[in-house]
N, C-alpha and C positions, 0 to 999 in steps of 0.2 A: 252222651257217651259215645266216643268215635265207633266208628266200622271200618271194615275191611274195604269198603269202596269210599271213605270219605278221603279229599285230597289230605295231602299231608301239610301242617300247619307251618309257619313260618319259622327258620331254623333257629331264631332268636327266641322262641318260646320254648324253652328244654322241655320244662315238665308235661305240656301239651304233644311236644313232638315224641317226646318218650313212651306215653299213651297211646298214640296212635301208632306209634312204629310196634309195640308189644301185643297190640289187636292185628296188625298185619301178619307178624311172626305166628301167632297162634291159628290165624285163619289159613295159611298156607301150611302148617304143621299137620293140621285136621284133614285138609286137601291131601296131602301127601299121604298120610295114613288111610284114608279114604282108598287113594288110588293104590297103593302098594302095602296090603295086610303085614308083609313081612317087617316091615318098619314100624307098624302101629306103636309096638312096645316100647321101640328106642324114641320115638317121639314123644311119647306121653310122659317117660321119665326123665326125657331132657328139657321138654317145652310145655306140655300140655298141664303135666301135673305141678306146675309151680305158677305163682301169683304175680310175678313181676319177672321185667328183664334181667333185673341184678341176681334174682334167684336163679333163675335160669342158668344165667353165665357161670355165676359160681359154683354150682353143680357139675356144669358139664366141664370146667376148667379142671373142677378137682377129681374128676373122674379122668380126664386127659394126662395131668401130670402126677399122679399119685404115682408110689412106688411102693415096696414092700417095709419099707422106713419111714416113709412120708405118707401118710395113711390121707386118704379122700375125703375122710371124715374133717380132718383137721385143716385139711387146704379150704374145703367148703366153707369152714367158720371163719377162715382169713378172709377168704375172699368177699363173702358175703359181709363179713364188718368194714372192710374197707370201700366198697361200693355202696354200702348202704349209708354210710358216714360222711360221704363226699359226691357233693353234685358236681361238680367240675369232672370228676370221674365219669359218672353216669352220663353226662353230657359230651362227653369225648368219645364214649361207646356208641353214642346215636350216630355221631358225626362220623366216625369210622365205617359203621353200617351204609349209612348213605353214601360215603365214597365208593365203596366195594360197588353197590348198586349201580350208580351212578355212572361208573367209569370204567368198570368191566365188562362186554358183553358177554361174558362166560358166566356173571354171576345171574341165577335163574330166578333168583329169589332171597328176600332178608334171611330168612331160615337156612338157606343154604348156606349162606355167610357165615352164621351165627355158628351152625353145626359143623363144617367142613373147610374154613376159609384159615387155614395154618398163619398167614401173615395178621389177620385180624386177632386170632386167639392169641399168638405170640407177643402181639401190642397191648392186648388187654391184662394178659398175665405180666406182660413188664412193669405196666402202670402200676400194679400193687407193689412189685419189687421194688420201684423206685420210690413210692411211698413209705417202704420200709427203710429204703435206705438214709431216706430224709428224716426218718425219726429213730436215727441210730441203732437199727435192727439189723446191722449188716450182713451177720453169719446167715441169717434167716432170709435176707435179700439174695446173698449170693447162692443159697442152696436152690431158691428158685430159678436164679438164673441159669444154674447149672441143667435143671429140669426142664426149663423151657427147651433149652439148646439140645438135649439130649432127644425130646419129644418133637420139636417142631421144625429144628435145624437150622434156627435162626438164633444166634449168639448177640445179645444187648444186654451191655453193661448195666447194672440198676443205678449207677447212676448221671448214665446218659438221660437227657429232656426232649421228649416226643410231644408234639403240638397234637392239635385234634384235626378230623378230617384226613388222617394218614392213611396211606394204601401201602402195604407190600404187598403186591401183586405176585403170586406163585411163593416167592419169600425164602425159598429155599437156600443155603449158603449165604443170607445178610447178615454181615457182620457191625456192630455200631459200638464205637469205642468209649470209655469212660468218661470225656468231658465232649461228647459231641453234642450238638443241639439239633434237632429237627423240628421246624417251624408247622405252621399250620399248611391245611390242603397240599400235602406234599405226596408223591407217587413215587415208589421205590421199587425196581424190578427185582428180580433174583440176582443171587452172586456179585453182591454189590456191599465194597467194603468203605467204610467212614473209619480209618485207619490213623494210629502216628506213623512218625518216622524213623523213631527206632525206640531206646530204652528211656530216655529222657521222662522227666515226669511231669507234671503243671497240666495247664491247658494246652493241649496238644492233639485234639481232635476237630473235624471240620464242623462248621457250623452252616446249617442247611436254611434257606431263608423261605417263607410261604411261597406256596404255589410252584416250588420246584421239582422239575421230572427228571430223575434219575436212571438211565438206561441199563438194560441187563448187563452185567460183569463189569459196570464201572468200578473204579478203584479211585478213591479222595483221599488223601492223604496231608497229615498234619491240620495245625491250626489256622485254615483258609475259611473264607468264606465265600459261599454260592451265594450270589446275591438274588434275592426276590423275583420270581418268575424266570430262572434262568432255567437251562435245559442241558444236560450232559448226557452225550451220547454213547450208546451201547458200547461197553468195551473200551470206554476211553479211560486215560488216566492223567487224574489232575492231582498238579502239586503246589498251584497257584490259584489265587481268588478270581472268580468270573463275576463280571459285572452282572447288576440286573437285569433282566430280559434279554440276553446274548445264549448262545450257545456254543459249547464247548465239546469238540469231538475229535478224537485222534488219541493216540500215543507216541511222545506226550501231546496233551490237548490242547488246541488252536482254535482261536475264538474264529466263528465265521466273519468273514469281511475284514480279518486282518484285526490285532491288537489296538492299532490307534483310532480305527473309526469301525469297531464290531458293529453288525447289522442286529436290531432289534425287532423283535417280535412283539405283537398287541395281546395275544391271547397267554392264558394263564397255564403253562403247560402241564403241571402238576394235576390239573382238571380237566384241560382238553384229551391229553395222554397222546398229542402228536409228535411222533418218535421220528419221523421221516422228512418233515417238510424242508429241512436245511438241504438235502439232496441237491435242490434246483440251485444252490448256490455254489456246489462244490465240484468246479469246474473241471477237476481231473478225473473225477469218479466215474469207473467204467465196469462193466460188467461183460 
């Protein structure tokens, strides 16, 4: 039986990792309930009364996203059924929780992320909407997208594909278009748009490779590829492909080091969260 003091298992052992993480979350919730009695009932109803992470998450999302005509009990059943029957979704949830805890110094605990990180919650709800979309249950998928946008201020089309280990940091104003693809271990800051270039249909949205970091307020338009391990600086506007392991900055975005021989970095920005190391190469940068 894992305890809160046990080290986390290898990321490839999803069942053991989920068991360890759920034990950790419950331990954190008990600690917080003891420290802050005003939250004891809330923590009991959202975490401590549940037997598994998927039940806790389904209950919490159902209460967050419900409205007078979309009842929490209906949403709870929908979320629980989807998560319980898809091991890949559960593994992605665990990877997303780990990503937030490891990459964001403001994330004080796993339970804090589970309860309060709207970027995390928006992604988990989107995964269910995406599942519905692939099952041709498009009206319900779109209704869920609308509620996610209303409640979390994150607008992800249910057809968009999102990998695992993904962090939407702060998350407010993130927009992800219908044919967008986001890889694994990607970090995206607030007010990022992965959009199209007009009203043409078809495959028209960005493809984000594994390990990419996209800074706050960046706009990436069209069916362009942001290569594995690339970095897009805050406020940049990207309209063409960005090669792997390079940094694109500015409006319009330019590659650090030039387009013919762009500078390359060795780290994985989506994991390191290094937003500013390129400044040393930006010779005309002035404060």
